[in-house]
C-alpha positions in Angstrom: -19.2 -3.7 7.1 -15.9 -3.8 8.8 -13.3 -5.8 6.8 -11.3 -8.2 8.9 -9.1 -11.3 8.5 -12.3 -13.4 8.7 -14.2 -11.4 6.0 -11.2 -11.8 3.7 -11.1 -15.5 4.3 -14.9 -15.6 3.6 -14.3 -13.8 0.3 -11.9 -16.5 -0.8 -14.3 -19.2 0.1 -17.2 -17.5 -1.6 -15.1 -16.6 -4.7 -15.5 -12.9 -4.1 -12.5 -10.9 -5.2 -10.6 -8.8 -2.6 -9.8 -5.2 -3.5 -6.6 -3.6 -2.0 -4.8 -0.4 -2.7 -1.8 1.3 -1.1 -2.5 4.3 1.1 -0.2 6.6 3.0 -2.3 9.5 4.4 -5.6 10.3 6.1 -7.4 12.0 3.2 -6.5 9.3 0.6 -7.4 6.5 3.0 -10.8 8.2 3.7 -11.6 8.4 0.0 -10.6 4.7 -0.6 -12.6 3.6 2.5 -15.7 5.5 1.2 -15.3 3.8 -2.2 -15.5 0.4 -0.5 -12.0 -0.9 -1.0 -11.6 -4.0 1.3 -8.0 -3.4 2.4 -5.4 -0.6 2.5 -1.7 -1.4 2.4 0.6 1.1 4.1 3.4 -0.1 1.9 7.1 0.7 2.3 6.7 2.0 -1.3 5.9 5.2 0.5 9.7 5.7 0.6 9.6 6.2 -3.2 6.2 7.8 -3.9 5.9 9.9 -0.7 9.4 10.6 0.6 11.4 10.6 -2.7 13.8 7.8 -1.9 15.3 5.7 -4.8 14.0 2.5 -3.3 12.3 1.1 -0.2 15.5 0.2 1.7 15.8 3.6 3.5 12.3 3.5 5.0 12.4 3.4 8.8 10.0 2.1 11.5 9.2 5.7 12.4 8.2 6.4 8.8 5.9 3.4 8.7 4.3 4.2 12.1 3.7 7.8 11.2 2.0 7.0 7.9 0.1 3.9 9.3 -1.4 6.0 12.0 -2.7 8.6 9.5 -4.2 5.9 7.3 -5.9 4.2 10.2 -7.6 7.4 11.1 -9.2 7.5 7.7 -10.1 3.8 7.4 -13.4 3.1 9.1 -14.3 -0.1 7.3 -11.2 -1.0 5.3 -8.7 -3.4 6.8 -5.3 -1.7 7.3 -2.1 -3.7 6.7 1.3 -2.1 7.3 4.6 -3.2 5.9 7.5 -4.2 8.1 10.4 -2.1 6.7 13.8 -3.4 5.7 15.9 -4.8 8.6 13.0 -4.5 11.1 12.5 -8.3 11.2 15.7 -9.7 9.7 18.2 -9.6 12.6 16.2 -11.6 15.2 12.8 -13.0 15.9 12.5 -10.9 19.1 13.1 -7.7 17.1 10.5 -8.8 14.6 7.8 -9.4 17.3 8.7 -6.1 19.0 8.6 -4.1 15.7 5.4 -5.8 14.6 3.9 -4.8 18.0 4.9 -1.2 17.4 3.1 -1.1 14.1 -0.1 -2.3 15.8 0.2 -0.4 19.0 1.6 2.9 17.7 0.7 2.7 14.0 -2.8 1.3 14.6 -2.4 -1.3 12.0 -4.8 -4.3 12.0 -2.1 -6.6 10.5 1.5 -6.4 9.3 3.1 -7.6 6.1 6.6 -9.0 5.6 8.6 -10.1 2.6 10.3 -13.4 2.2 9.7 -17.1 1.9 10.1 -20.2 4.1 13.2 -18.8 5.8 10.8 -16.5 7.7 8.4 -19.2 8.8 9.7 -19.1 12.4 9.4 -15.3 12.4 5.7 -15.5 11.2 4.9 -18.1 13.8 6.3 -15.9 16.6 4.4 -12.8 15.4 1.2 -14.7 15.1 1.7 -16.1 18.6 1.6 -12.5 19.8 -1.9 -12.3 18.3 -0.7 -10.1 15.3 -2.1 -11.2 11.9 0.7 -11.6 9.3 0.4 -11.2 5.5 3.2 -12.8 3.6 4.8 -11.5 0.4 6.7 -13.6 -2.1 7.8 -13.5 -5.8 9.3 -10.2 -6.5 10.1 -8.7 -3.1 11.4 -5.1 -3.4 13.4 -5.2 -0.3 15.6 -7.9 -2.0 16.0 -5.8 -5.1 19.8 -5.8 -4.8 19.8 -9.6 -4.6 17.5 -9.9 -7.6 19.5 -7.5 -9.6 16.5 -5.3 -10.5 12.8 -5.5 -10.8 12.4 -8.7 -12.7 9.6 -11.3 -13.1 10.2 -14.2 -10.7 9.4 -18.0 -11.0 9.8 -18.4 -14.7 11.9 -21.6 -14.5 10.7 -24.9 -13.1 13.0 -24.7 -10.1 12.2 -21.1 -9.4 8.4 -21.7 -9.7 8.7 -24.7 -7.4 10.5 -22.6 -4.8 7.8 -20.0 -4.8 5.1 -22.6 -4.5 6.9 -24.2 -1.5 7.4 -20.8 0.0 3.6 -20.1 -0.2 2.8 -23.4 1.4 5.3 -22.8 4.2 4.0 -19.3 4.9 0.4 -20.7 5.2 1.6 -23.4 7.5 3.5 -20.8 9.6 0.2 -18.9 10.2 0.0 -16.2 7.6 -3.6 -15.2 6.9 -2.9 -14.1 3.3 0.0 -13.8 0.8 0.9 -11.2 -1.8 2.2 -12.7 -5.0 4.2 -10.1 -6.9 5.4 -10.3 -10.5 5.1 -14.0 -11.1 3.5 -15.8 -14.1 -0.3 -15.9 -14.1 -0.5 -19.7 -14.3 1.8 -20.1 -11.3 -0.2 -17.6 -9.3 -3.4 -19.5 -10.2 -1.8 -22.8 -9.1 -0.7 -21.3 -5.8 -4.2 -19.8 -5.2 -5.7 -23.2 -5.8 -3.3 -25.0 -3.4 -3.7 -22.5 -0.6 -6.7 -22.2 1.8 -5.8 -18.6 2.6 -6.3 -15.7 0.2 -3.7 -14.6 -2.4 -3.4 -11.0 -3.4 -1.8 -10.4 -6.8 0.2 -7.6 -8.2 1.5 -8.5 -11.6 0.3 -12.1 -11.1 -2.8 -12.4 -13.3 -6.5 -12.3 -12.5 -6.9 -15.8 -10.9 -5.6 -14.7 -7.5 -8.2 -14.0 -4.7 -7.6 -10.3 -4.9 -5.5 -7.5 -6.4 -3.3 -4.7 -5.0 -1.8 -1.7 -6.8 0.2 1.4 -5.8 -2.5 4.0 -6.1 -0.1 6.6 -7.6 0.6 4.1 -10.4 -3.1 3.4 -11.2 -4.0 7.0 -11.1 -1.1 8.2 -13.3 0.5 10.3 -10.6 4.0 8.9 -10.2 6.1 10.2 -13.1 6.4 8.2 -16.3 6.8 4.8 -14.5 4.2 2.4 -15.8 4.9 -1.3 -15.0 3.4 -3.9 -17.4 0.9 -5.0 -14.8 -0.5 -1.5 -14.0 -3.7 -0.3 -15.7 -4.1 3.5 -15.5 -7.6 4.4 -14.5 -6.9 8.2 -14.6 -4.1 10.7 -15.5 -4.2 12.7 -12.3 -0.5 13.7 -12.7 -1.1 15.5 -16.0 -4.5 16.9 -14.9 -2.9 18.2 -11.7 0.0 19.8 -13.6 -2.5 21.5 -15.9 -4.5 22.8 -13.0 -1.4 24.2 -11.2 -0.3 26.0 -14.3 -3.7 27.5 -14.8 -3.6 28.6 -11.1 -0.3 30.3 -11.7 -1.4 32.1 -14.8 -4.6 33.4 -13.2 -2.7 34.8 -10.4 -0.4 36.6 -12.8 -3.3 37.9 -14.8 -5.3 38.9 -11.7 -8.1 36.6 -12.6 -7.8 34.8 -9.3 -9.2 35.5 -6.8 -12.3 36.7 -8.5 -15.2 38.5 -6.8 -16.9 35.2 -5.8 -13.8 34.2 -3.9 -13.5 37.6 -2.1 -14.9 39.0 1.2 -16.4 42.5 1.1 -16.6 45.5 3.5 -18.7 48.7 3.3 -17.0 51.3 1.2 -17.6 54.0 3.9 -15.5 52.1 6.4 -12.5 52.1 4.0 -13.0 55.8 3.3 -13.1 56.5 7.1 -9.9 54.5 7.6 -8.1 56.3 4.8 -8.9 59.7 6.5 -8.0 58.5 10.0 -4.6 56.9 9.2 
């Protein structure tokens, strides 16, 4: 069944949890799609895990369009959401609508995601008027990492928690179809989920949100030694991959690979004839 804005809303109403993972390329998207993941997020985290940047701030629209288009080719049933990169929606509302349109038209995204609270309500209203679904993102917003002073849990004081709740309500009113809640206390995320009629997707926000999202390199143990508190590792592909590559190298050096089963043959008399002719 094709996942859409409507099916995600139905999942919230029916108390069926929404599964979401990041994806940045065709082959990974295809595997996730076949596994039945509801939604794929082409996150600007690709700047760090795919392009080697120190943060997400250097990611461009061209980066996002390129990766989004690849993911969309692999996602037959999963709902593809693509991040608006830093400064693609901050300068003006007209820029925001234009860039959101590019992600849909050129990047083949089904929806876009942008970071920020009530201050972006008018932007969300304008993008949704252009018939582009918008997913909000509040709490720890990586594009604001310099303002936050690092990757820190948000909403731990009464005033901070109140602001996040107000931001969530404002984004819903502005027309967002869902909201990502990142790195906030579980009880606060549960309260927001209860107050909203639209789905919440948690990352480091407890298990009472309507769904969960993780960076797939984190949950598969692929991305260095970084392991945030909220990440559960379901595999250690980084270590396994390194072991496999080392074995490959050793077998080449010892002439164990390629073996006969990996090799094409030719009649010996042909080789003998060639040796005499040349």
